[in-house]
N, C-alpha and C positions, 0 to 999 in steps of 0.2 A: 504493499499500499504506500502511496506517495502522499506526502502532506505538503501544504503550501509553506513558503518560508514565513517565519514569524509564529509558526504553530507551537503548541506545547511540547512537541517531540524533541526539541533542541536542548532540553534540560536546564534552560535559563529561567530566571524569574520574571514574571510579568512586570512591566514598567508602568508607572503611573502616567496617565495621559497628560501632556503638557497643556497649560492654559493657552488659549488663543490670544495673540497680541496683534493689534492693528498695525499694519506696516506703515501707515500714514501718521497717526497721532499717538500710538503707544498705549491705547486703551487696552485693558486686559479683560477677558471674558473666562470666567471659571467653568462654564458648561457650554456645550455646542450652541451656537447662536444661528437660527435659521435665517435671520435677516442680514447676516454678514456675507460679503462677497468674497469668493476665492478666485485668485488670479495666478497663473503660472507664467513667470517671466524669466527668461534665460535658464529654464530648468528648475527654478525655485518657486515653491508654493508660498504665496503670500495671502494673508487674510486682511480684509478691509472692513472696518465697523460700519454699521448702518449709517451713521452721521456722515462720515467721510464718503461712503458710497453715494449718498444723496447729493453731497456738495459737488462731486466729480462725475455725475451720471453721464453727461454728454461725452466726456472724455472716455469713460468706460465703454459706452455703446459705440463710439468711434474707433475703438481698439487702439487708442494711443498708448504708448508706453507711460508708465506712471512718472517717469522723469519729466514729462511734458505737462503734467497736471499742475 
């Protein structure tokens, strides 16, 4: 039987989930936030809080790099 990587067969202990941190303003969320935006730029996953997402909605929809926001 084959298990996916990160499964319990590797003998390691489970790690605590890291809190989400907004890539724009640094706001921290302790639990998953369905209103936050997830962006992958240059292979790195970034999370953006709902406030920053609203402020930069046109740039996000226009698929501009966050450096241009």
